[in-house]
N, C-alpha and C positions, 0 to 999 in steps of 0.2 A: 567472508566465506565461513560457512558452518562446517565443522568437522563431521563427516558422514557417520563416524562412530558415535558421536554425540546424538545425532538424529536417531540412530537405532536404539540407543538407551532411552531417549525420550519416548519413542514409539512403544517400547516395552512398558515403561512406567504408565503412560496414558492408557494402554490396554488393560493393565491391572486395575487402574482407578475407575474405568468406565467401560463396561462390557459392550455397550452399544457402539461406543467409539471404536472399540477393539474390532468390531465387525467391519467398520469403515476402513480401518488400517489394513485389515486382511484383504478387503475388496480392491483397494486402490494402490496397494504396494508401498514401497519406500517413499517417504517424503523427500522432495527435491528442493525444498526451501533453502535458499542461501547457497546454491551450488554453482552459481555463476555471478561474476562481479557486476554490479550496477552502479553507474555514475550517479551520485546523489543529486547534482544539479539537473541532469537530464531527466531523472525520475520525477522531480518536483515539477519541471516544465510540463511533462506528459500528464501529470496529475491535474494541473490547472487546465490544460487544453481539454481533457476528457470529461470534466465536470458536466453532469446533466446531458451527456451525449451517449449514443450507442457506441459500442466498440468500433464498428465499421466507420461511423461518422468521425469519431475521434482520430482514428488512424489516417483517414483521408486528409483531415485538416492538419494534423501533425506533419504529414508528408509534404503538404503545400508549404507550410512554414519552413521546413527544412530546406526545401528547394529555393524558396524566396530569399533565405538568409545564407545560402550556400553552406549549410551547417554540416552536411554529410550525415553520418550515422549518429552523431551525438551533439546535442546542444551545449554551448559554452556561453558564459556571461557576455563575452565580446560580441556574439552574434546578435544579441538583443540591444546592447548599448547603442549601437549605431543605427538601429532600425527605426524607421519612421512609423508613427502610429497607424497611418493609413495603409502602409505596406503590410502591417500585421492584419489589419481589418480585411484587406483584400483577400487574405487566405481563408477567410471564413470565421475568424475570431470575433467575439463580441468586443464592444468597447472596453468592458470591464476586464476581460481576459487579456487583452492587449496591454492594458495598464499594469495588470498584476505581473505579467511576464517581465516587463521592463523593470518594475519595482524589485522583483526577485533578483534579476541580473545586477541591478545597482547595489542591492544589499550584499550579495556575495562579492562583487567586485570591490566594494568599499570595506569589506571584512566586517560588516555589521552582522552578517550571518556566516559563521565558520562551521563547516561540517566536522572539522576535527574537534572543535569545542563541543558540538552536539554529541559526538561519540562518547565524551566524558561525562555527560549528564545522565541522571537516572531517567527512567521512562517518562514520568510525569513532568519533570522539568523540561525535557526535550519537547514534549508535546506542547507545553505552554509557550516555549520559545517559537516554535513553528506556527502555532495558532495566532500569534501576534502579528504575523506577516499578512499583507493584503492578499485575499483570495485563497488562503490556506486555513481551513477550519480543523476541528479536532479529528474528523474522519480522515481527511487527507494526511494529517500528521501521523495518525496511527498506521495507515497503510504504508507511509514512507518508512516508519521505524521497522515494520515487518519486512518489507521487500527491498529496501535500500540499506538499512542499517543492521539487518539480521538480528533484531531483538526477538527473543524467544518467548516472552511472556506477555504479549499484548492481546487483549480481547476488546473488540470494538462494539460497544453496546449500540452504537448508532448505525451499524451496517445491516441494512435490511436483508440482504441475501444470507448473511450469516445467521441472523435471527430466525429467518424462515427455515433454514436448514436445521437449526437446533430444535425448533418447534416440531419439525417433521420427524426427526430422529428420536426425540425424547418425549414428545407429547402428542403424538398422533396427528400433527399438523395444527393443533389448537395453539393459539397464541399464549405464550408465557409472559407474565409481566416482568418488569426490570429486575425486581428482587429475586424472583425464581430463576431468571436467566443467569444472573450473577452467581447464584448458588451453584448452578450446574458448572459454570465456568471455573469456580473456585476449586473444583475437583482436579482440574487440569494443570494448576500451577505446579512448577514454574515453566510449563510448556504450553501456555494458552495460544500462542501464535501457531504452533504445530497442530493443535487440536482444531483451530480455526481453518487451517489449510485443508484438513480432511473434510470438514463440514462444507467448505466451498467446493471442494472436488466432488462431493456427493451431489451437488447441483450442476456442476459444469465439469465434465470429465476431460477437458482439454489440458493435457499435461503442460504444454508450453505456456498456457496462461498463468499457471501457478508455480512455475519453476523459480 
C-alpha cells in the first residue's frame, strides 16, 4: 500500500516538473495507485492469462479457470499444481499459457520464486528475476512491479498505450523515438509509475482499471 500523503507529494512534484502532465493531474484527480492490496501470485496469473487478449476475453477466460479450479476470488499455487493440462486448455487457455501457469505455481510452491525476496530487490534486479520465468517478459514484470509491488519509479518503454499517450500529450501525436521518450520520462523520476498512471488514464478514464 502507498501512503496517500506520499502520492499527493508526488503529484505536486510531477506538476512542477511537467506542465502538460500537471494538466492531466488536474483533469483526473488524485492518483489511486497502490490504494488496495493485490496478491502477487494472483496478479501474475492474471497477467499471463490476459496476454494478447482483450480485457473482456481475458476476464471471461480467467473466470472459467477460477470456476474449473474452484479458486474463488484469488488464485493460489495449489489450484494449479493439481490441475490437468487439458482441464486448463478447456477453459480457453493456449497450450503455452497452461504450461506457464503450472510452471509459475511450481516455482512459487518450491520457493524458487519468493515474493518477499522480490520486494528486497531493486527494480532492475526484480525485473530480471521475473523475466527469467516462462511466459513472463519485461513488460509483464514492469506491470507487476507497478500494480502488485507498488514500485513508484517504473517507466515501461515497451508499453504501446503508454507511448501513444506520451506522444499525444507531448508531441501532438507524432511518434517520439526511444531516446526522446526516455528523456521525457527522466523528468518524472522518482515517480515515473505515477506519471505513467496519469498517461494511461488520459487514454482510458476507467478509475477501477487503474486503481
